[in-house]
C-alpha positions, -999 to +999 in steps of 0.1 A: -304-496+232-282-464+232-258-480+206-287-487+182-299-451+186-266-437+178-262-460+147-296-447+135-287-411+140-254-415+123-270-432+093-297-405+090-270-378+092-250-396+065-281-399+043-289-361+048-254-351+038-254-374+008-287-361-005-275-325+001-243-331-019-261-348-048-292-326-047-311-309-073-283-293-094-288-280-129-278-307-153-249-299-176-265-289-209-238-307-229-249-341-218-286-334-226-280-325-261-280-350-290-258-342-319-276-338-353-254-366-367-267-391-342-303-379-349-298-385-386-285-419-381-309-432-354-342-415-362-364-431-388-379-406-413-416-405-421-425-433-445-396-456-435-401-490-419-383-520-404-376-551-425-372-583-404-356-614-419-353-648-402-320-663-404-321-702-403 
């Protein structure tokens, strides 16, 4: 019983440290920005549409 209690406490301590290290940090703004070139290629302009073709 004492061994199980120590295992649970060790696990909880590990989780606490892991959450503290990976906690709420400000994200790097470089990764959150999409370059205009990608927006131009990926975003559909108003009035455009998809054209689907079946290949048999």
